[in-house]
C-alpha atoms as a printed R data frame, in Angstrom:
    type eleno elety resid chain resno       x       y      z
1   ATOM     1    CA   MET     A     1 176.076  92.444 45.526
2   ATOM     2    CA   LYS     A     2 177.585  89.241 44.884
3   ATOM     3    CA   ASN     A     3 181.182  88.934 43.358
4   ATOM     4    CA   PHE     A     4 182.357  86.077 41.374
5   ATOM     5    CA   LYS     A     5 185.586  84.731 40.020
6   ATOM     6    CA   SER     A     6 186.528  81.490 38.140
7   ATOM     7    CA   VAL     A     7 189.802  80.399 36.252
8   ATOM     8    CA   ILE     A     8 189.793  78.551 33.206
9   ATOM     9    CA   VAL     A     9 192.780  76.771 31.244
10  ATOM    10    CA   VAL     A    10 192.365  75.469 27.707
11  ATOM    11    CA   LYS     A    11 194.919  73.705 25.718
12  ATOM    12    CA   HIS     A    12 195.535  75.982 22.935
13  ATOM    13    CA   PRO     A    13 197.612  79.187 22.705
14  ATOM    14    CA   LEU     A    14 196.500  82.495 23.729
15  ATOM    15    CA   ALA     A    15 196.235  84.357 20.467
16  ATOM    16    CA   PRO     A    16 193.577  82.020 18.870
17  ATOM    17    CA   ILE     A    17 191.524  81.904 21.929
18  ATOM    18    CA   TRP     A    18 191.620  85.674 22.379
19  ATOM    19    CA   GLU     A    19 190.768  86.207 18.861
20  ATOM    20    CA   THR     A    20 188.106  83.479 18.670
21  ATOM    21    CA   VAL     A    21 186.390  84.671 21.869
22  ATOM    22    CA   ARG     A    22 186.671  88.327 20.650
23  ATOM    23    CA   ASP     A    23 185.755  88.070 16.845
24  ATOM    24    CA   ARG     A    24 183.828  84.615 16.369
25  ATOM    25    CA   LEU     A    25 181.050  84.496 18.909
26  ATOM    26    CA   GLN     A    26 178.486  84.334 16.176
27  ATOM    27    CA   GLU     A    27 180.278  81.269 14.941
28  ATOM    28    CA   ILE     A    28 180.802  79.348 18.424
29  ATOM    29    CA   ALA     A    29 177.192  80.301 19.844
30  ATOM    30    CA   PRO     A    30 175.745  77.280 18.304
31  ATOM    31    CA   LEU     A    31 178.234  75.058 20.125
32  ATOM    32    CA   VAL     A    32 177.139  76.155 23.506
33  ATOM    33    CA   ASP     A    33 173.944  74.237 24.636
34  ATOM    34    CA   ASP     A    34 172.063  77.079 26.224
35  ATOM    35    CA   ILE     A    35 172.882  79.728 23.820
36  ATOM    36    CA   GLU     A    36 170.512  80.396 20.650
37  ATOM    37    CA   SER     A    37 172.584  83.091 19.061
38  ATOM    38    CA   VAL     A    38 174.992  86.047 19.521
39  ATOM    39    CA   THR     A    39 174.721  88.807 17.229
40  ATOM    40    CA   VAL     A    40 177.090  91.663 16.769
41  ATOM    41    CA   ILE     A    41 175.295  94.918 17.303
42  ATOM    42    CA   GLU     A    42 177.997  97.396 17.020
43  ATOM    43    CA   ARG     A    43 182.019  97.045 16.686
44  ATOM    44    CA   ASP     A    44 184.395  99.688 16.841
45  ATOM    45    CA   GLY     A    45 188.159  98.971 16.255
46  ATOM    46    CA   SER     A    46 189.178 102.461 15.422
47  ATOM    47    CA   GLN     A    47 191.242 103.068 18.689
48  ATOM    48    CA   SER     A    48 194.576 101.384 18.271
49  ATOM    49    CA   GLY     A    49 194.846  98.030 20.534
50  ATOM    50    CA   LYS     A    50 191.232  98.514 21.455
51  ATOM    51    CA   VAL     A    51 187.783  96.877 20.171
52  ATOM    52    CA   ARG     A    52 184.650  97.735 21.528
53  ATOM    53    CA   LEU     A    53 181.731  95.649 20.688
54  ATOM    54    CA   VAL     A    54 178.114  95.279 21.765
55  ATOM    55    CA   ASN     A    55 176.637  91.602 21.418
56  ATOM    56    CA   GLN     A    56 172.993  90.613 21.755
57  ATOM    57    CA   TRP     A    57 173.022  87.246 23.339
58  ATOM    58    CA   LYS     A    58 169.879  85.190 23.246
59  ATOM    59    CA   SER     A    59 169.216  82.044 25.252
60  ATOM    60    CA   ARG     A    60 167.521  78.750 24.252
61  ATOM    61    CA   GLN     A    61 165.572  79.216 27.564
62  ATOM    62    CA   SER     A    62 162.513  81.153 27.774
63  ATOM    63    CA   VAL     A    63 160.630  82.750 30.877
64  ATOM    64    CA   PRO     A    64 157.872  80.741 32.099
65  ATOM    65    CA   GLY     A    65 154.521  81.915 31.127
66  ATOM    66    CA   PHE     A    66 153.365  83.008 34.600
67  ATOM    67    CA   LEU     A    67 156.480  85.164 35.077
68  ATOM    68    CA   GLN     A    68 156.469  87.066 31.914
69  ATOM    69    CA   GLY     A    69 154.125  89.961 33.018
70  ATOM    70    CA   ALA     A    70 155.969  90.491 36.203
71  ATOM    71    CA   LEU     A    71 159.490  90.249 34.561
72  ATOM    72    CA   GLY     A    72 158.544  92.030 31.416
73  ATOM    73    CA   ALA     A    73 159.795  89.577 28.946
74  ATOM    74    CA   GLY     A    74 159.415  86.428 27.553
75  ATOM    75    CA   VAL     A    75 162.762  85.700 26.186
76  ATOM    76    CA   ILE     A    76 165.891  85.488 28.343
77  ATOM    77    CA   SER     A    77 168.512  87.912 26.379
78  ATOM    78    CA   TRP     A    78 171.049  90.251 27.269
79  ATOM    79    CA   LEU     A    79 173.522  93.001 25.886
80  ATOM    80    CA   ASP     A    80 177.136  92.477 26.469
81  ATOM    81    CA   ARG     A    81 179.061  95.909 26.183
82  ATOM    82    CA   ASN     A    82 182.630  95.115 26.140
83  ATOM    83    CA   GLU     A    83 186.065  96.626 25.630
84  ATOM    84    CA   TRP     A    84 189.176  94.467 24.416
85  ATOM    85    CA   ILE     A    85 192.161  95.981 25.311
86  ATOM    86    CA   GLU     A    86 195.173  94.166 23.349
87  ATOM    87    CA   SER     A    87 198.051  95.557 25.544
88  ATOM    88    CA   THR     A    88 196.812  93.840 28.658
89  ATOM    89    CA   ARG     A    89 194.680  91.033 27.000
90  ATOM    90    CA   SER     A    90 191.831  92.030 29.070
91  ATOM    91    CA   CYS     A    91 188.358  92.521 28.163
92  ATOM    92    CA   HIS     A    92 186.068  94.813 30.419
93  ATOM    93    CA   TRP     A    93 182.496  94.033 30.164
94  ATOM    94    CA   ASN     A    94 178.973  95.102 31.494
95  ATOM    95    CA   ILE     A    95 175.692  92.885 30.920
96  ATOM    96    CA   GLU     A    96 172.377  94.620 30.473
97  ATOM    97    CA   PRO     A    97 169.569  91.911 30.765
98  ATOM    98    CA   SER     A    98 166.301  92.056 29.020
99  ATOM    99    CA   ILE     A    99 164.565  91.130 32.185
100 ATOM   100    CA   LEU     A   100 164.491  93.669 35.339
101 ATOM   101    CA   ARG     A   101 167.054  95.741 33.231
102 ATOM   102    CA   THR     A   102 166.539  98.807 35.705
103 ATOM   103    CA   PHE     A   103 167.206  96.593 38.642
104 ATOM   104    CA   ILE     A   104 170.438  94.722 37.761
105 ATOM   105    CA   THR     A   105 173.843  95.572 37.484
106 ATOM   106    CA   CYS     A   106 176.439  93.201 36.002
107 ATOM   107    CA   HIS     A   107 180.124  93.955 35.115
108 ATOM   108    CA   GLY     A   108 183.577  92.576 35.178
109 ATOM   109    CA   THR     A   109 186.748  91.699 33.646
110 ATOM   110    CA   THR     A   110 188.133  88.938 31.726
111 ATOM   111    CA   LEU     A   111 192.092  88.268 31.529
112 ATOM   112    CA   TYR     A   112 193.760  86.081 29.058
113 ATOM   113    CA   GLU     A   113 197.072  84.786 29.940
114 ATOM   114    CA   PRO     A   114 199.575  82.488 28.470
115 ATOM   115    CA   ALA     A   115 199.723  78.898 30.152
116 ATOM   116    CA   MET     A   116 201.579  75.609 29.635
117 ATOM   117    CA   ALA     A   117 204.705  77.179 28.379
118 ATOM   118    CA   GLY     A   118 202.800  78.949 25.615
119 ATOM   119    CA   ARG     A   119 200.767  75.844 24.509
120 ATOM   120    CA   GLY     A   120 197.705  77.068 26.804
121 ATOM   121    CA   THR     A   121 195.606  79.997 27.812
122 ATOM   122    CA   ARG     A   122 194.449  80.747 31.398
123 ATOM   123    CA   VAL     A   123 191.310  83.005 31.618
124 ATOM   124    CA   THR     A   124 190.300  84.608 34.740
125 ATOM   125    CA   ILE     A   125 186.650  85.999 34.816
126 ATOM   126    CA   GLU     A   126 185.959  88.251 37.610
127 ATOM   127    CA   GLY     A   127 182.774  90.328 38.228
128 ATOM   128    CA   ALA     A   128 179.853  91.448 40.450
129 ATOM   129    CA   PHE     A   129 176.177  90.918 40.153
130 ATOM   130    CA   ASP     A   130 173.734  93.378 42.030
131 ATOM   131    CA   LEU     A   131 169.913  93.020 42.218
132 ATOM   132    CA   THR     A   132 168.718  96.411 43.203
133 ATOM   133    CA   PRO     A   133 166.334  96.234 46.599
134 ATOM   134    CA   GLY     A   134 162.385  96.379 45.147
135 ATOM   135    CA   ALA     A   135 163.054  94.340 42.074
136 ATOM   136    CA   LEU     A   136 161.320  91.211 43.381
137 ATOM   137    CA   ARG     A   137 158.805  93.049 45.665
138 ATOM   138    CA   GLY     A   138 156.033  92.206 43.380
139 ATOM   139    CA   LEU     A   139 156.914  88.535 42.844
140 ATOM   140    CA   ALA     A   140 158.381  87.572 46.499
141 ATOM   141    CA   GLY     A   141 156.552  90.234 48.866
142 ATOM   142    CA   PRO     A   142 157.831  89.958 52.344
143 ATOM   143    CA   LEU     A   143 160.400  87.331 51.367
144 ATOM   144    CA   GLU     A   144 162.033  89.701 48.929
145 ATOM   145    CA   LYS     A   145 165.508  90.022 50.704
146 ATOM   146    CA   PRO     A   146 166.087  86.193 50.930
147 ATOM   147    CA   VAL     A   147 164.764  85.666 47.576
148 ATOM   148    CA   SER     A   148 166.911  88.433 45.914
149 ATOM   149    CA   THR     A   149 170.029  86.926 48.088
150 ATOM   150    CA   PHE     A   150 169.267  83.384 46.462
151 ATOM   151    CA   VAL     A   151 168.789  85.146 42.780
152 ATOM   152    CA   GLU     A   152 172.282  86.747 43.119
153 ATOM   153    CA   SER     A   153 173.970  83.505 44.100
154 ATOM   154    CA   ILE     A   154 172.470  81.611 41.443
155 ATOM   155    CA   VAL     A   155 173.175  84.081 38.759
156 ATOM   156    CA   SER     A   156 176.857  84.823 40.189
157 ATOM   157    CA   THR     A   157 177.562  81.017 39.760
158 ATOM   158    CA   MET     A   158 175.585  80.796 36.375
159 ATOM   159    CA   ILE     A   159 177.790  83.559 34.382
160 ATOM   160    CA   PRO     A   160 180.996  81.609 35.307
161 ATOM   161    CA   LYS     A   161 179.540  78.373 34.158
162 ATOM   162    CA   ASN     A   162 178.222  79.934 31.021
163 ATOM   163    CA   PHE     A   163 181.613  81.655 30.363
164 ATOM   164    CA   ARG     A   164 183.403  78.229 30.976
165 ATOM   165    CA   LYS     A   165 181.048  76.782 28.170
166 ATOM   166    CA   VAL     A   166 181.855  79.424 25.724
167 ATOM   167    CA   LEU     A   167 185.376  79.152 26.408
168 ATOM   168    CA   GLU     A   168 185.289  75.436 25.762
169 ATOM   169    CA   ALA     A   169 183.310  76.009 22.772
170 ATOM   170    CA   ALA     A   170 186.240  78.273 21.432
171 ATOM   171    CA   ALA     A   171 188.786  75.737 22.330
172 ATOM   172    CA   ASP     A   172 186.805  73.131 20.148
173 ATOM   173    CA   PHE     A   173 186.634  75.632 17.171
174 ATOM   174    CA   VAL     A   174 190.336  76.497 17.646
175 ATOM   175    CA   GLY     A   175 191.043  72.832 17.880
176 ATOM   176    CA   SER     A   176 189.052  71.866 14.676
177 ATOM   177    CA   ARG     A   177 190.803  74.684 12.670
178 ATOM   178    CA   THR     A   178 194.232  73.270 13.596
179 ATOM   179    CA   SER     A   179 193.609  69.588 13.166
């Protein structure tokens, strides 16, 4: 298992950043270079102060043809199941990838806090990515363990980087609305 953590500060107040990332991902997805789309599959705001969402993310990247059979998919996509809690300004999430679905566990929390005397937002993303032993046996053979460790390192770096891009797109979106 590989843990990751990243802190991002944007120059917009907390409320519009929180609401944009929670409620307008479909609109900001085109602003992120490697995301093709985000589709809201389910939304439940029936509990006071909580919103539960299931989002389908689709990457602009695709799986190379020679790996499609082994990985069981041609498109890189994932479900993002999350719960947004207003009282703590936190989002607890779980990612279910389309590739190696039964071998991957990825979950975490994103915390939104005021920064820069209320003129900015500090966002902390913290999570863990785990690639179950045996996931890459057919692809890596005897090198499965070092290849799995390498994959975990890459993915645990990519998730915070991609989230930074989403957050920067949200900040640009908010900025375009207030200019």
